[in-house]
C-alpha positions as CSV (number, residue, x, y, z in Angstrom):
1,M,306.8,26.3,69.9
2,P,310.8,25.9,69.5
3,G,310.1,24.5,65.8
4,L,307.2,26.9,65.3
5,D,307.5,29.1,61.9
6,P,309.0,33.3,62.5
7,D,305.4,34.3,61.6
8,L,304.4,32.4,64.4
9,R,306.5,34.0,67.5
10,R,304.2,36.4,67.8
11,T,306.0,38.1,71.0
12,W,309.8,37.9,71.6
13,L,310.9,38.5,75.2
14,F,313.7,40.5,76.5
15,G,315.3,39.8,80.3
16,P,318.0,40.3,82.5
17,G,320.4,37.4,82.5
18,A,321.7,37.0,86.1
19,D,318.0,37.3,87.8
20,R,316.6,33.8,87.9
21,N,313.2,35.5,90.0
22,A,313.1,37.1,86.0
23,H,313.0,33.7,84.3
24,D,310.4,32.8,86.1
25,A,308.1,35.6,85.2
26,M,309.8,35.1,82.1
27,L,308.3,32.0,81.8
28,A,305.5,32.6,83.2
29,S,304.6,36.2,81.0
30,G,303.1,33.6,77.5
31,A,305.8,35.0,75.5
32,D,306.2,32.7,72.3
33,A,310.4,33.4,72.6
34,L,311.7,34.8,75.5
35,I,315.6,36.5,75.3
36,V,317.8,35.9,78.8
37,D,320.0,39.2,77.5
38,L,323.8,39.1,78.4
39,E,324.3,43.1,76.7
40,D,322.4,45.7,78.3
41,F,320.2,43.9,80.5
42,T,323.6,42.2,82.7
43,P,325.9,44.5,84.1
44,P,329.9,43.3,83.6
45,P,329.7,42.3,87.0
46,L,327.7,39.8,86.6
47,R,327.9,38.5,83.8
48,D,329.7,34.9,84.9
49,K,326.6,34.8,87.2
50,A,324.5,34.8,83.8
51,R,326.3,32.3,81.9
52,A,326.1,29.6,84.5
53,L,322.4,30.5,84.2
54,L,321.6,29.5,81.1
55,A,321.5,26.0,80.9
56,N,319.2,26.0,83.4
57,F,317.5,29.2,81.3
58,V,317.3,26.9,77.5
59,R,315.9,24.1,79.7
60,D,312.8,25.3,81.7
61,C,312.3,27.1,78.3
62,R,311.9,23.6,76.8
63,D,309.7,22.8,79.0
64,R,307.3,25.2,78.8
65,G,307.7,25.0,75.3
66,R,309.7,28.5,74.2
67,L,312.1,29.9,72.1
68,A,315.0,29.9,73.5
69,A,316.8,32.8,72.9
70,V,320.3,34.3,74.4
71,R,321.0,37.3,73.2
72,V,325.4,38.0,73.0
73,N,327.6,40.6,73.1
74,A,329.4,42.4,70.7
75,L,332.4,39.1,69.9
76,E,334.7,42.3,69.8
77,A,334.1,43.0,73.8
78,C,333.3,39.2,75.6
79,G,331.0,38.0,73.5
80,M,332.8,34.5,72.3
81,L,332.8,34.2,76.4
82,D,329.2,34.0,75.9
83,L,328.8,32.6,73.0
84,A,330.3,29.8,74.4
85,A,328.7,29.6,77.2
86,A,325.0,30.0,75.7
87,M,325.9,27.2,72.9
88,R,326.6,24.7,75.3
89,A,323.4,25.5,76.7
90,Q,322.1,24.3,73.1
91,P,319.4,27.8,72.9
92,D,317.8,27.9,69.8
93,V,318.4,31.5,68.8
94,I,321.3,34.0,69.6
95,A,321.0,37.2,69.1
96,Y,323.6,39.7,68.4
97,P,323.7,43.4,69.5
98,M,323.5,46.9,67.3
99,A,324.0,44.2,63.8
100,E,325.6,46.2,61.5
101,R,327.4,44.8,59.1
102,P,327.5,41.0,56.7
103,A,330.5,40.6,58.1
104,Q,329.7,40.5,61.7
105,M,327.5,37.8,60.5
106,H,329.8,35.9,58.9
107,A,331.7,36.2,61.9
108,L,329.3,35.1,64.4
109,D,327.6,32.7,61.8
110,T,331.6,30.9,61.7
111,A,332.0,31.4,65.5
112,I,328.1,29.2,65.6
113,T,329.7,26.6,63.8
114,H,332.5,25.8,65.1
115,H,330.7,25.1,69.0
116,E,328.1,23.2,67.0
117,H,330.8,20.6,65.8
118,L,332.0,20.5,69.3
119,L,329.3,20.0,70.7
120,G,328.0,17.2,68.2
121,L,325.0,20.0,67.4
122,P,323.5,19.1,64.0
123,A,324.7,21.6,61.5
124,N,322.9,24.9,61.7
125,S,320.8,24.1,63.8
126,T,321.2,27.2,65.9
127,E,319.6,30.2,64.4
128,I,320.8,34.1,63.6
129,L,318.3,37.0,65.5
130,P,320.3,40.2,63.9
131,V,319.1,42.9,66.5
132,C,319.5,46.3,64.2
133,E,319.9,49.2,66.6
134,T,321.2,52.0,64.4
135,A,320.6,53.9,61.6
136,L,322.8,51.9,59.9
137,G,321.8,48.8,60.7
138,V,318.1,49.0,59.2
139,I,318.9,50.7,56.8
140,E,321.5,47.8,55.9
141,V,319.2,45.3,57.3
142,R,318.6,42.9,54.0
143,A,322.2,43.0,53.2
144,I,322.6,41.4,56.5
145,A,320.1,39.1,56.1
146,A,321.9,37.9,52.9
147,S,324.9,37.5,54.9
148,S,324.0,34.0,57.3
149,P,321.2,31.2,55.9
150,R,320.9,31.6,59.7
151,I,319.7,34.7,60.1
152,R,315.5,34.1,59.3
153,C,313.9,37.5,61.3
154,A,315.8,40.4,62.3
155,L,314.2,42.9,65.4
156,L,314.1,46.1,65.6
157,G,315.6,48.5,68.5
158,A,313.9,51.2,70.2
159,E,316.5,53.0,73.3
160,D,319.8,52.8,71.0
161,L,317.9,53.9,68.1
162,A,316.4,57.1,69.3
163,N,320.0,57.5,70.9
164,D,321.4,56.6,67.5
165,L,319.2,59.3,65.5
166,C,319.3,61.6,68.4
167,A,315.4,61.6,68.2
168,E,313.5,62.1,71.2
169,R,311.7,59.5,72.6
170,G,307.5,59.3,73.9
171,P,304.6,57.0,74.4
172,D,303.1,57.6,71.4
173,G,306.5,56.6,69.2
174,T,306.7,59.1,66.5
175,E,310.2,59.5,66.0
176,L,310.9,55.7,65.1
177,E,307.7,56.0,62.7
178,Y,310.0,55.9,59.5
179,A,312.2,53.5,60.8
180,R,309.4,50.9,61.5
181,R,308.0,51.3,58.1
182,R,311.7,50.8,56.4
183,F,312.1,47.9,58.2
184,V,309.5,46.3,57.6
185,V,309.9,46.8,54.0
186,E,313.5,46.1,53.8
187,C,313.0,42.6,56.1
188,R,309.9,41.4,53.0
189,A,312.3,42.2,50.6
190,A,314.4,40.4,52.4
191,G,312.9,37.5,52.9
192,I,312.6,37.2,56.3
193,E,310.5,37.8,59.3
194,P,309.9,42.0,61.1
195,I,310.1,42.6,64.5
196,D,308.8,45.4,65.8
197,A,310.6,47.3,68.4
198,P,309.7,47.3,72.2
199,Y,307.4,49.1,73.3
200,T,309.7,50.4,77.0
201,F,307.1,52.8,78.5
202,S,304.9,50.7,81.6
203,D,301.2,50.9,80.6
204,S,299.3,47.8,78.6
205,E,297.1,50.6,76.7
206,G,300.0,51.6,75.1
207,A,301.4,48.2,74.8
208,A,298.3,47.7,72.6
209,R,298.2,50.9,70.4
210,E,301.6,50.4,69.3
211,T,300.9,46.6,68.2
212,R,298.3,48.0,66.8
213,F,299.7,50.3,64.3
214,S,302.9,47.5,64.5
215,R,300.6,45.0,62.7
216,R,298.7,47.9,60.2
217,L,302.4,48.3,59.0
218,G,302.7,44.7,58.3
219,Y,304.2,43.3,61.8
220,R,303.8,40.3,63.0
221,S,305.8,39.9,65.5
222,K,306.6,42.2,68.6
223,S,309.5,42.2,71.5
224,L,309.0,43.5,74.4
225,V,310.5,44.2,77.6
226,L,307.9,44.0,80.5
227,P,306.4,40.8,80.8
228,E,303.2,41.6,82.5
229,H,302.4,43.0,78.3
230,A,303.2,39.5,76.7
231,A,298.9,38.3,76.8
232,V,297.9,42.1,75.6
233,L,300.7,41.5,73.0
234,N,299.6,38.0,71.6
235,A,296.0,39.1,71.8
236,V,296.5,41.7,69.2
237,L,298.6,39.8,67.3
238,T,296.3,37.1,66.9
239,P,293.7,37.3,65.1
240,D,290.1,37.4,66.4
241,A,286.7,35.7,65.6
242,D,285.2,39.1,63.4
243,E,288.7,39.4,61.8
244,L,288.4,35.6,61.2
245,R,284.4,36.1,59.2
246,H,285.6,39.1,57.3
247,A,288.7,37.0,55.5
248,R,285.8,34.0,55.6
249,T,283.7,36.1,53.9
250,I,285.9,38.5,51.5
251,V,287.7,34.7,50.7
252,D,284.3,32.4,49.9
253,G,283.0,35.8,47.9
254,F,286.3,36.0,45.9
255,D,286.0,32.4,45.2
256,S,282.1,32.5,44.3
257,A,282.5,35.5,42.2
258,R,285.9,33.5,40.3
259,A,283.6,31.1,39.9
260,R,280.9,33.4,37.4
261,G,283.7,34.6,35.3
262,E,284.1,37.7,37.5
263,D,287.1,40.0,38.4
264,R,286.3,41.2,41.7
265,V,284.1,41.0,44.0
266,L,281.9,43.8,46.3
267,V,282.5,42.7,50.1
268,E,280.5,45.0,52.8
269,G,281.7,47.8,50.6
270,L,285.3,47.0,49.4
271,W,286.0,46.1,46.2
272,V,288.0,42.9,46.8
273,E,290.7,42.1,44.0
274,V,293.3,39.6,44.0
275,P,295.7,41.0,46.5
276,T,293.0,41.6,49.0
277,Y,291.8,38.1,48.6
278,R,295.4,36.6,49.1
279,N,295.8,38.4,52.5
280,A,292.5,37.1,54.1
281,R,293.4,34.0,52.5
282,R,296.9,34.1,54.6
283,L,295.3,35.7,57.5
284,L,293.0,32.6,57.9
285,E,296.2,29.9,57.2
286,R,298.6,31.7,59.7
287,A,295.6,31.6,61.7
288,A,295.0,28.1,61.4
289,R,298.8,27.0,61.8
290,L,298.8,29.9,65.5
291,G,295.4,27.3,66.6
292,D,297.4,24.1,65.7
293,A,301.1,25.6,67.1
294,G,298.9,26.0,70.8
295,T,299.4,29.6,71.6
296,G,296.6,31.0,72.8
297,D,297.9,31.0,75.8
């Protein structure tokens, strides 16, 4: 799992840093990537305890074949203490909150490089995940992505972003719709994988509905805060049998049309041209890689 390509990391589950029982629930959830959070999910009096639990958390992630991530606090706050403890645990990813400027990523990259050298870790073996949860972070994500080769994904915030926008939060997500659309475009332009904002309401039906909408926009990964939503989101973000059949029909029909010298083909009412053909092939290839990676739980 830790070596998975970014587009195969369907679900990124946030959880509290100082609660070992919560860690167990995260590990049992089936989410592909687990983010133990030393920021908002861990009150300041509990952060020392949370740092002490990181080594066990990362080890357990490795044992379960899960991607291990740690969200630190801002470096100018207590983030340097968080980072030192996290790097000793050797997670796959360091997530950074309120990512807004390339300078933040430069500073974090430099600090991670220092720890990798001290600990004898392979250079650039630790990824950076910017969490873009302000208006500025959303519109600057391309510059953020370009600031470090460690950045392969970026994650869109929900609650902090709604607060920054002075928006009214609701389960239909209308207030975040523009940010979702812009974020996926900016990330694709930057060549990194966008991770959609978490659905922070309790109902699984709403989580599935929002994830289907996100997938329609082009997201292949989504964050979450409730372990019980992981299986639902994984199912939505994994091509099902009908989708695979339809994609194969498109690919086979278009290949046959091209062999006959035709430029397009009608498949189940849709005129298939090169972009649709490429999209179908990409879906089939991703499904095959998901199967090879064994991420179906």
